[in-house]
N, C-alpha and C positions, 0 to 999 in steps of 0.2 A: 522182585524188589518193591519196596514200599515208596511210592512217590507222595509227598505231602504238600498240600497247598493250604497255608494258613490264610484265612480271609476275615474281613470285618465289615459288617453292614453298619453304615453310619446313619442311624435313624434319628438320633437327637444328640445335642451336645450340652443340654441343660435340663434341669427339672422344671416342671410346671405344676400340675396337680399332684405330682409325687411328693412335693414338700409337705402336703397335708396327708395324703393317703398312706405313705410309708410309716410315719410315726404313729398314726392311728391304728394301723394293723398291729404294730409292735405292742402298743398299749393294750389293745383288745386281747392279744394273746398272752398278756402278762409278762412280756419280756421288757422289763424296765431298763435293763442295761442297754439293749438295742434302741429303745425309745430315746434315751438320753444321748446315745451316740449319734442318732439321726438329727436330733435337735442341734447338737454341737456342730455337726457337719454343715447344717443349713446356715448356721451363724458364722462359721469360720472359713468354709471352702467355697470359693467362687467357681462356678461351672463344674460341679462335682462329677458330671457325666462326660466331661471332655475326653478323658481316657487316653489321648494320643501319647502323652508323655510316658505313661505306664507301658503301653503296648510297644512303643518304639524302644524303650529301655530294655524290656524283656527280650525282644527280638534281636537287638544289637548285642546283648549279652551272649546269646546263643548263635550268633552269626547267621541268622535267617532273615528273610524278607517275606512280606505278605502282600495281599491285594486288598485295597480298601474301596468299597462300593459306596459312593456318595449319593444321597437322596436329594431330589429337588421337588418336594411335595407342593402342589398348588391347590389341593382340595380345600374348600372353605367350610367352616363350621356351620351346621344347620341347627337352629334352635330346637326343632321338633325331631331331630335325628341324632340322638346321643352317640350313635356309633361313629359319627363324623368328628366328634370332639377330640377323641384320642389321636386321630390323624392330623387334625388341624392345629390343635394347641400344642405348643412346645416345639414345633418344627423350627428349623433354622433357615436362614436366608443364605443360599449358596453364594451370593455375591458379597456377603459380609466379609470385611477385610481379614478377620481372623480365620475364617473358613478358607478363603482364597489362599491365604498365607500357608496354612497347614497342608492344603492340597499340593501347592507348588513345592513345599519343603519335602513332603513325602516323595513326590514324583522325581525331584532332583537327586534324591539320595537312595534310589533303587527300589522303593516300594512301587507297586503298580496301582493305578487309579482306574476304577471302573464305575459304571452307572448302576445305581440302585433304583431301578425303575419305580416311579411313583405308583400309588395305589390303583389308579385307573389305566396306567400306561400299558399294561399287558394286553389291553384290547383297543388301545387308541394310538394308532401309528403316528399321527401328526404330533401328538403330545410327546411321545417317546423320541421322535426325531429332534424336537426342540430341546429336550433334556440332554440328549447326546451332544448336540451342537453347543449348548451352553457350557458343558463340562470341557469339551475340546477347546473352546475359546479360553478357558482358564488355564489349562495345562499347555496349550500351544501345539498340540499334536493330536493324532487320531486316538480315539478310545475304542478298544475292540471287545471289551467284556461287559457283561451285565448279570445282575441277579435282581429279580422282581421283589418288591416290598411285600412282606407277608407271604412270600413264595406264591403270589397270585399267578394263576395260569388259566388262559382261555383257549378255546379251540384252535385259534390261529396265531397264538403267541409266537411259536417258532418262526412262522412265516413273517410276522411283523419284525421280529429281531433281524432276520436275514435281510429283509428289504431296507431296514434302517442302517445296515452296514456293520452290524455286530458279527464278530467271528466266533464267539463262544458265549454260552450261558451257563449259569450254575444255580438255576432255580429248582431243578429236579431234586427234591429231598423231602424229608419228613418234618412236620411241625410238632409231632408228638412222638417221643421215642427217638432212638438213634439207629443207624444202619442203612439199609439199602431199600429205597422206595421201589416197590414192585420187583424186587430182586435184582435190579440193575446195578452191577458192580463197576463195569467199565464205561468209559465215555462212549457216546454213540452219535451218529450223524442222522438226524431225523428228517432231513430234506434231501430227496434224491437229486443227485447232480450238483450238490452244494457242499462246500467245505465248512459250513456252519456246524459247530459241534456243541453237544450238551455234555458237560462234565459234572456229574451228579455231586451234590452236597451230601456228606455222610453223617456229620456230627454237628449239632448246634448247641450253644452254651446252656440255655435253660433246660431243654429236654435232657441233656446229658446230666446236669446236676440233679434232676428229678428221677433218674433211672436207677432202680435197685440194682445192686451189684455192677455198678457202671464200669468199674475198672476191669472186671472179668469180661464184660461185653466189649470194652475197648480193645482188649487183647484179641478177642475173637474177630473183631472187625479188621484189626491190623493184619492178622494172619490171613484173612480172606483176601484183603487187598494185595498182600504179598504173593499169594498163590496165583492171582490173576494179573500180576504185574500192572496194577491199576493205581488210581489216585485217591488218596485219603484227603477229602476236602473238609476242613474244619472252619466253622463260622462262629466267631466271637464278636458280639456287638461291643463297640467302644465303651458304652456306658456301663457295661457289666464289669469293667475294671474298677468301678467305684466300690471300695471295700466296705464303706458304711452301709450301702444299699444291697450289695451282692457279696456277702462275706464268703471268702474261699474260692470265688470264681477265678481270680488271678492265679491262685495256687494250683488250681486244676489245670489251667492253661500251661503253666510252667511244667507241671508234671507230665502233661501230654507230650510236650517237646522233648523232655528228658527221656521218657520211655521210648519215643520214636527214634531218638538219637542212639539209644542202646540197640535198636533194631537195625542200625545203619541205614536209616531211611534217607532219601534224598529230598531236600526241601527246595521248593521253587514257587514262583508266582503262578497265578492262573494263566497268564499270557505265555509263560515258558512252557507250561503243561500243554497248552493248545498247540504250540509249535511241535512238540513231541507227538501229539496225537495225529497231526497232519503227516508227519514224517513216517509214522508207523501204521498209517491207515491201511 
């Protein structure tokens, strides 16, 4: 059987530099229609990267629920280090009333909330403990799942997660291409004597969109998951539901759900998948 976990990394809820870079890229490529669409979007749509209304509507339409990993990034911009700008600018404040409201709304209506570990937290235990604590204070209960921002991974990341009280992680995955990192199809338990579980991520939005013959590969991946009675973990960032900036991404997401429904796949949150992994360990 194919078990499906739909997930969303919540990196940003609004544009910052993208208000400039996206239209300029469209203009440079000669795509005047897209350029005008982006300008119109900037003038008329508030928080075009919000995305929650779209993903919730799609998932409610198909009777499925997902897991949303929320980021609490604390890194500060460094003038002489441009690589820090993308991380620091455009990030949201997790204590913002609108963010707290959507987290609680999702949690109360059957979506699962997890931690999207900040850029440095994969190697900083105290920082990650605080991020987990902050999110738990918002939802009012324990949070058991995590995925690291940028899929960052250090030598002792598994151990840090385990000591912080996480039950599962879904960082193990590809940043380029789709499929199985190092050939791992099934969840695994990386720490001897612990129930901490790694449930690999299989498909991410942008790499999927950039993959040649992506639907043929999607079928191959689904069949491999089926043969192994494993979990197909799909990651779609909330901002990629912005049709003006990421045309067709929402349609791909819908088609994935429809194709998997045709395969009689069983949809579940990551937390539900973890319970199954423990039961059948």
